C-alpha positions as CSV (number, residue, x, y, z in Angstrom):
1,X,80.8,120.3,94.5
2,X,80.8,117.9,97.3
3,X,84.0,117.6,98.1
4,X,84.2,121.9,98.3
5,X,83.7,120.8,102.0
6,X,83.7,124.6,102.5
7,X,80.7,125.6,100.1
8,X,78.8,123.2,100.7
9,X,78.6,124.2,104.5
10,X,77.8,127.5,104.0
11,X,75.0,126.1,101.2
12,X,73.5,124.4,104.0
13,X,73.6,126.3,106.2
14,X,71.8,129.2,104.4
15,X,69.2,126.7,103.1
16,X,69.8,128.1,99.6
17,X,68.3,126.4,97.5
18,X,69.6,126.8,94.1
19,X,72.2,123.7,95.3
20,X,69.4,121.3,95.4
21,X,70.9,118.6,93.5
22,X,74.2,119.2,93.2
23,X,74.8,118.0,96.5
24,X,73.1,115.9,99.0
25,X,73.9,116.8,103.3
26,X,74.2,113.3,105.7
27,X,74.0,113.5,109.1
28,X,76.3,110.6,110.8
29,X,74.0,111.4,114.3
30,X,70.8,110.6,112.8
31,X,71.3,108.7,109.6
32,X,69.4,110.4,107.3
33,X,70.3,112.9,104.5
34,X,68.7,115.9,102.8
35,X,69.2,119.1,99.9
36,X,71.2,121.4,101.1
37,X,67.9,124.0,101.3
38,X,66.3,121.0,104.4
39,X,64.0,123.2,106.1
40,X,65.7,121.7,109.9
41,X,67.9,123.6,111.7
42,X,71.6,122.9,110.1
43,X,73.2,119.8,112.0
44,X,77.1,120.7,113.0
45,X,79.4,121.2,110.5
46,X,81.3,118.0,112.4
47,X,78.3,115.6,112.0
48,X,77.9,116.5,108.6
49,X,79.6,114.7,105.7
50,X,79.1,115.4,101.5
51,X,78.3,113.3,99.0
52,X,77.0,113.7,94.9
53,X,73.7,111.7,94.7
54,X,71.7,110.2,96.7
55,X,72.2,106.9,95.3
56,X,75.6,107.5,97.1
57,X,73.6,108.2,100.3
58,X,71.8,105.5,100.1
59,X,74.9,103.2,99.7
60,X,76.5,104.5,103.0
61,X,73.7,103.5,105.4
62,X,71.7,106.8,104.7
63,X,68.4,107.0,104.5
64,X,65.9,110.3,102.9
65,X,65.3,113.1,105.3
66,X,61.1,113.4,105.9
67,X,60.4,116.8,105.4
68,X,62.6,118.4,102.8
69,X,62.2,114.6,100.7
70,X,66.0,114.8,99.2
71,X,64.7,112.4,96.4
72,X,62.1,115.3,94.6
73,X,65.4,117.7,94.2
74,X,65.9,119.1,90.8
75,X,68.4,116.4,88.9
76,X,72.1,117.9,89.2
77,X,72.7,120.4,86.3
78,X,75.8,119.0,85.2
79,X,74.5,116.0,83.2
80,X,72.7,118.7,80.9
81,X,75.8,120.3,79.9
82,X,78.2,118.3,79.1
83,X,78.4,114.8,77.2
84,X,81.7,112.9,78.1
85,X,80.5,109.4,79.1
86,X,79.2,110.1,82.7
87,X,76.7,112.8,81.5
88,X,75.7,110.5,78.9
89,X,75.1,107.8,81.0
90,X,73.4,109.6,83.5
91,X,70.1,110.8,81.0
92,X,70.5,106.7,79.8
93,X,69.9,105.8,83.4
94,X,67.4,109.0,84.3
95,X,65.5,107.8,80.9
96,X,65.4,104.3,82.5
97,X,67.8,102.7,80.4
98,X,69.4,100.0,83.0
99,X,65.5,99.0,83.8
100,X,64.7,97.9,81.1
101,X,68.3,96.9,79.1
102,X,70.3,96.2,82.4
103,X,73.9,97.7,82.3
104,X,75.2,95.5,79.5
105,X,72.8,97.9,77.7
106,X,74.1,100.8,78.9
107,X,77.4,100.2,78.1
108,X,76.5,99.4,74.8
109,X,74.7,102.6,73.8
110,X,77.6,104.5,75.2
111,X,80.3,102.1,73.2
112,X,81.9,100.6,76.5
113,X,82.5,97.5,78.9
114,X,80.2,97.8,81.7
115,X,83.1,97.4,83.8
116,X,84.7,100.7,81.9
117,X,81.1,103.1,82.8
118,X,80.9,100.6,86.8
119,X,83.8,102.4,87.5
120,X,83.7,106.2,85.7
121,X,80.1,106.2,87.6
122,X,81.8,105.4,90.8
123,X,84.9,107.6,90.4
124,X,82.4,110.8,90.2
125,X,79.3,110.0,91.9
126,X,79.9,107.0,94.3
127,X,78.0,105.1,92.9
128,X,77.8,102.6,90.1
129,X,74.3,101.9,87.4
130,X,72.9,99.5,89.2
131,X,72.8,101.9,92.8
132,X,72.0,104.9,90.6
133,X,69.0,103.2,89.1
134,X,67.8,101.3,92.2
135,X,67.4,105.3,93.5
136,X,65.5,106.0,90.8
137,X,63.1,102.4,91.2
138,X,62.6,104.0,94.7
139,X,61.7,107.8,94.0
140,X,59.3,106.7,90.9
141,X,57.0,103.5,93.6
142,X,56.7,106.3,95.7
143,X,55.3,108.8,93.3
144,X,52.8,106.0,92.4
145,X,51.9,105.5,95.9
146,X,51.1,108.4,96.4
147,X,49.4,109.3,93.8
148,X,47.6,106.3,92.4
149,X,45.6,103.6,93.6
150,X,47.4,100.7,92.1
151,X,47.9,98.0,94.2
152,X,50.9,98.1,95.6
153,X,51.9,95.0,94.0
154,X,51.2,96.5,90.9
155,X,53.6,98.9,91.8
156,X,56.4,97.2,92.5
157,X,56.7,96.2,88.6
158,X,55.6,99.7,87.4
159,X,58.4,101.1,89.3
160,X,60.9,98.6,87.6
161,X,61.6,96.2,90.8
162,X,62.2,92.3,89.9
163,X,60.2,91.0,93.1
164,X,57.8,93.1,95.3
165,X,60.4,91.4,98.4
166,X,62.5,93.7,96.9
167,X,60.1,96.5,96.2
168,X,59.1,96.2,100.1
169,X,63.3,96.7,101.3
170,X,63.9,98.9,99.3
171,X,61.2,101.6,99.9
172,X,61.7,100.8,103.8
173,X,65.9,101.3,103.7
174,X,64.9,104.3,101.5
175,X,62.4,106.5,102.8
176,X,62.6,104.2,106.9
177,X,58.1,103.5,106.0
178,X,56.7,100.4,104.9
179,X,55.0,101.3,101.2
180,X,51.9,100.6,102.9
181,X,52.1,103.7,105.7
182,X,53.6,106.1,102.8
183,X,50.6,105.7,101.1
184,X,48.1,106.3,104.4
185,X,50.6,109.4,105.1
186,X,50.2,110.4,101.6
187,X,46.4,109.9,101.9
188,X,46.2,113.0,104.3
189,X,48.3,115.4,102.6
190,X,47.5,117.2,99.5
191,X,48.8,115.0,96.8
192,X,45.8,112.5,96.5
193,X,44.6,112.2,93.4
194,X,41.8,113.7,91.9
195,X,40.9,112.4,88.9
196,X,41.3,107.8,88.3
197,X,44.3,107.5,86.2
198,X,45.4,110.6,86.1
199,X,49.1,110.6,88.3
200,X,49.4,114.2,89.3
201,X,52.5,115.1,90.3
202,X,55.0,118.4,90.7
203,X,58.2,118.6,88.8
204,X,60.4,121.3,90.7
205,X,62.4,123.4,89.1
206,X,65.7,126.2,90.3
207,X,64.4,129.3,90.4
208,X,64.1,131.7,88.6
209,X,62.2,130.1,85.8
210,X,61.0,132.8,83.0
211,X,58.0,130.4,81.6
212,X,57.2,132.8,78.9
213,X,59.3,131.6,76.0
214,X,59.9,128.5,76.8
215,X,55.4,127.5,77.3
216,X,55.7,130.3,74.6
217,X,57.6,128.8,72.4
218,X,56.3,125.6,72.3
219,X,52.7,126.7,72.1
220,X,52.9,128.7,68.9
221,X,54.6,125.7,67.5
222,X,51.9,123.4,68.5
223,X,51.3,120.9,66.2
224,X,48.0,120.1,65.2
225,X,47.1,116.6,66.7
226,X,50.1,115.8,69.2
227,X,49.9,119.0,71.1
228,X,48.1,122.1,72.2
229,X,47.5,125.1,74.4
230,X,44.4,124.3,76.7
231,X,43.2,126.3,80.0
232,X,46.8,127.9,80.8
233,X,48.3,124.0,80.1
234,X,51.1,122.8,77.1
235,X,49.4,119.6,76.5
236,X,51.0,116.5,73.9
237,X,50.8,113.3,73.3
238,X,54.0,111.0,74.0
239,X,55.3,107.6,71.9
240,X,56.9,105.5,75.3
241,X,58.9,102.4,75.4
242,X,56.0,100.0,76.7
243,X,52.9,102.6,75.3
244,X,51.9,105.8,74.8
245,X,51.0,108.9,77.2
246,X,49.0,111.6,77.5
247,X,50.8,114.6,79.6
248,X,49.3,117.7,80.2
249,X,52.0,120.7,81.9
250,X,51.7,124.3,83.7
251,X,53.1,126.4,84.9
252,X,53.2,127.6,88.7
253,X,55.5,129.9,91.1
254,X,57.5,127.4,92.1
255,X,56.7,124.3,90.0
256,X,55.4,123.1,86.9
257,X,52.1,121.0,87.4
258,X,52.5,117.6,85.8
259,X,49.8,115.3,84.8
260,X,50.2,112.3,83.4
261,X,47.8,109.6,81.4
262,X,50.0,106.5,80.9
263,X,48.3,103.2,79.2
264,X,51.1,101.9,81.2
265,X,52.9,103.0,84.3
266,X,55.7,101.6,84.0
267,X,56.6,104.2,81.6
268,X,56.3,106.3,84.5
269,X,60.0,106.9,84.7
270,X,61.1,108.0,81.2
271,X,57.8,109.8,81.3
272,X,59.0,112.0,84.1
273,X,62.2,112.1,82.3
274,X,61.3,113.4,79.0
275,X,58.9,116.5,80.8
276,X,61.9,117.6,82.2
277,X,64.3,117.0,79.3
278,X,61.2,119.6,77.6
279,X,61.2,122.0,79.3
280,X,64.8,122.0,80.9
281,X,63.7,122.1,84.3
282,X,67.6,120.8,85.2
283,X,69.3,124.0,84.2
284,X,70.9,126.4,86.6
285,X,69.8,129.8,85.7
286,X,71.7,131.8,87.8
287,X,75.4,130.5,86.4
288,X,73.0,131.3,82.8
289,X,72.3,134.4,83.8
290,X,75.4,135.5,85.2
291,X,77.8,134.9,82.5
292,X,75.2,136.3,80.3
293,X,75.3,139.9,82.5
294,X,78.8,140.2,81.8
295,X,77.9,141.3,78.1
296,X,76.6,145.1,78.2
297,X,74.4,144.6,75.4
298,X,72.8,141.0,76.8
299,X,72.5,142.7,80.2
300,X,69.3,144.2,79.9
301,X,67.6,141.7,78.2
302,X,68.2,138.9,81.1
303,X,67.3,141.7,83.6
304,X,63.9,142.2,81.8
305,X,63.6,138.6,82.3
306,X,65.5,136.6,84.2
307,X,65.8,132.6,83.9
308,X,65.0,131.8,80.3
309,X,65.0,128.1,79.9
310,X,65.6,126.3,76.1
311,X,62.7,124.8,74.8
312,X,63.1,121.9,74.1
313,X,61.9,118.2,72.5
314,X,60.8,114.9,74.0
315,X,62.2,112.9,71.0
316,X,65.1,113.9,68.8
317,X,64.0,111.6,65.4
318,X,60.5,114.1,65.8
319,X,61.9,117.1,65.9
320,X,64.4,116.5,63.3
321,X,61.5,116.2,61.5
322,X,59.8,119.0,62.1
323,X,62.5,120.9,61.6
324,X,63.0,120.0,57.9
325,X,59.7,121.4,57.5
326,X,60.2,124.2,58.9
327,X,62.8,124.9,56.7
328,X,62.6,128.0,55.1
329,X,58.9,128.2,55.6
330,X,56.5,130.3,58.7
331,X,55.6,129.0,61.9
332,X,52.1,128.2,60.9
333,X,53.5,127.0,57.4
334,X,55.7,123.9,59.1
335,X,52.9,123.5,61.3
336,X,50.2,122.8,58.7
337,X,53.3,120.4,57.2
338,X,53.7,118.8,60.1
339,X,50.4,118.2,60.5
340,X,49.7,116.2,57.0
341,X,52.5,114.4,58.2
342,X,50.9,113.5,61.5
343,X,46.8,112.4,59.6
344,X,48.4,110.4,56.9
345,X,51.2,108.3,59.3
346,X,50.5,108.6,62.7
347,X,49.2,106.5,64.8
348,X,45.8,106.9,66.1
349,X,45.3,108.2,70.2
350,X,42.3,108.5,72.4
351,X,42.0,111.3,74.7
352,X,39.1,112.1,77.1
353,X,40.0,115.4,76.9
354,X,39.3,115.5,73.3
355,X,42.1,117.5,70.7
356,X,45.2,115.4,70.8
357,X,44.3,112.3,68.5
358,X,47.7,110.9,67.2
359,X,51.5,110.3,68.0
360,X,53.8,111.7,65.8
361,X,55.1,108.6,63.0
362,X,58.0,107.2,64.8
363,X,61.0,107.1,61.5
364,X,60.0,103.7,60.3
365,X,56.1,104.9,60.0
366,X,57.5,107.9,57.8
367,X,60.0,105.1,55.9
368,X,58.0,103.8,53.1
369,X,55.9,107.5,52.3
370,X,55.9,108.1,48.9
371,X,57.3,111.8,48.1
372,X,55.2,112.9,46.1
373,X,52.4,113.2,48.8
374,X,54.6,116.2,50.0
375,X,53.4,119.4,49.8
376,X,57.2,120.5,49.3
377,X,60.1,121.6,47.1
378,X,61.5,118.8,45.0
379,X,64.7,119.4,47.2
380,X,63.8,119.7,50.6
381,X,60.9,115.9,49.8
382,X,64.4,114.5,49.2
383,X,66.0,115.8,52.5
384,X,63.8,114.6,54.1
385,X,63.2,111.1,52.8
386,X,67.1,110.7,53.0
387,X,67.0,112.3,57.3
388,X,64.1,109.0,57.7
389,X,65.4,106.4,55.8
390,X,69.1,107.6,58.2
391,X,66.2,107.4,61.6
392,X,65.1,104.2,60.3
393,X,67.8,102.8,59.4
394,X,70.1,103.5,63.0
395,X,72.5,105.3,61.1
396,X,71.5,108.3,62.9
397,X,70.8,108.4,66.5
398,X,69.6,112.3,68.3
399,X,68.9,111.0,71.8
400,X,69.7,112.6,74.7
401,X,72.9,110.3,74.9
402,X,73.8,111.5,71.5
403,X,77.5,112.6,71.4
404,X,76.9,116.2,70.4
405,X,79.7,116.7,68.1
406,X,79.6,113.5,66.5
407,X,75.5,113.9,65.7
408,X,76.9,117.5,64.4
409,X,79.0,115.4,61.7
410,X,76.4,112.9,60.6
411,X,73.5,115.5,59.7
412,X,75.9,117.9,58.0
413,X,76.4,114.5,55.8
414,X,73.1,114.9,55.0
415,X,72.2,116.6,51.6
416,X,70.0,119.5,52.2
417,X,71.0,120.2,56.3
418,X,72.8,123.4,56.2
419,X,73.9,124.8,59.1
420,X,71.0,126.5,60.8
421,X,69.1,122.7,61.0
422,X,72.2,121.3,62.1
423,X,72.0,124.2,65.2
424,X,68.6,124.1,65.4
425,X,68.6,120.7,66.2
426,X,71.6,120.2,68.7
427,X,70.1,123.0,70.7
428,X,66.7,120.9,70.8
429,X,66.8,117.7,70.7
430,X,70.4,117.2,71.5
431,X,70.3,119.3,74.5
432,X,73.4,120.7,73.6
433,X,74.1,124.2,76.0
434,X,76.3,126.4,73.4
435,X,74.8,125.5,70.7
436,X,74.0,129.1,68.3
437,X,72.3,129.9,65.6
438,X,74.8,132.8,64.3
439,X,72.4,132.3,60.8
440,X,68.5,133.0,61.8
441,X,66.6,135.5,61.1
442,X,65.3,136.9,64.6
443,X,69.7,136.8,65.4
444,X,69.9,138.8,62.9
445,X,67.4,140.7,63.7
446,X,68.5,141.2,67.4
447,X,72.0,141.5,66.6
448,X,71.1,144.9,64.4
449,X,68.5,146.2,67.0
450,X,71.3,145.5,69.6
451,X,74.8,147.0,67.7
452,X,75.9,142.9,67.8
453,X,78.2,142.3,65.0
454,X,75.7,141.5,61.8
455,X,77.4,139.6,59.4
456,X,77.4,135.1,61.4
457,X,81.4,134.7,61.7
458,X,81.8,138.3,63.4
459,X,78.8,137.5,65.4
460,X,80.3,133.9,66.0
461,X,83.4,135.4,67.3
462,X,81.2,138.1,69.4
463,X,79.2,135.2,70.8
464,X,82.2,133.4,72.3
465,X,82.0,135.0,75.2
466,X,78.9,133.9,75.7
467,X,79.9,129.9,76.5
468,X,79.3,127.5,77.1
469,X,75.5,129.1,77.5
470,X,75.1,130.1,73.7
471,X,71.8,128.1,73.8
472,X,70.6,130.4,76.4
473,X,71.8,133.5,74.4
474,X,69.7,133.2,71.5
475,X,66.8,133.1,74.1
476,X,67.2,135.9,75.1
477,X,68.2,137.5,71.6
478,X,64.6,136.0,70.1
479,X,63.2,138.2,72.6
480,X,63.9,141.6,71.0
481,X,61.3,141.3,68.1
482,X,57.6,140.5,69.1
483,X,56.7,137.2,67.9
484,X,54.2,134.8,69.7
485,X,56.9,132.1,71.2
486,X,57.9,135.4,73.4
487,X,54.3,135.4,74.8
488,X,52.5,132.9,77.3
489,X,48.8,132.2,75.3
490,X,46.1,134.2,76.7
């Protein structure tokens, strides 16, 4: 979008928050870059230039605005709606892969050379993988500086910097303040930490956001021991690269309140990324709802509760296992099966608030389980053990960087994987916004009540007009039934 100057100027002059994260405005006279909704008086048009990423702004010598804090903008919705190499690279960079594995590791995961990835990212984002990772490190450092009491030297390494000197230089360059000055300013503001060891922050999103189905779904399907709904917050344990964590997510009118407790602060970047992915916070609800409203049968559902997101997962392998456990059984039965698996094979953790007891077992931990110990039909035991073996052996990967169509083909080749299981994994684990469940019982009931075609083939043909947002159409269709997934718990 940053190449459409006229459209960008209109968004800046109207302070339209819907475009935050789509592009960044750099001001030639002040050498500052802002989000489109920056509250200051818009600069003259001749002094504006536009960039597709914060990293591109920083590479061009601009520093972040202290008023609108463009580094805290929602991410571009493009990276969640696409499955090409650039979008997959951006999702991996957001997960901290460059910090942990370097550019060669990023390229290896995508199946390209490091030079190809560099060229593709430069062409589309105006910055290479190292610059994009550097911008993210700066944002992580600012969060740690402002929301924790960690010594600044520990903040530097926790944020992914190789040295304290690089950390100091980057923070000064990006924010025009030294790390100590950032901490002093934050201590006078409302974000000073109240609980030692807990990182409290706000997760921004594009309005509107309807929390009912999002948190209702997560709460209704919560597996005891790893998830719970408590005091208006969804809480769960997280398995992270350097340790584990516990997160509490609370819907607020203009943000999601996030409280993170981590065993290793180096996991902050990935923890935030997983929480945003889980809640689909980088979506563009205006674009989605506008497309779905063109169908006169869907329009009343959209108007009744706009801004619905797709509830996702923090771990693709975990969700795939849970999807198999939930085949052809009720939500309560699926939770019971998963809880037994967690108790028997999960890693115990301590929760200061009580309620959460384990991490969900990794595929490697499940690889040696005895099928006879599972209270499942024999065919489903085979489905589960085959899935676990593929995940543990690395022949099947279900991550944010996975190619959607390739994953569908690999899942379909496994025994016991029908269209419903494959598509629900594509929707919630892989994040495909166009995944569709025409055979789902709730969808078929909704189709019958709304006057949509009843057979899966006919409904799929009708749903062609909803593309590429059929996964969001599923969320609206599910609201036809009065199911707990559609309501925030009391």
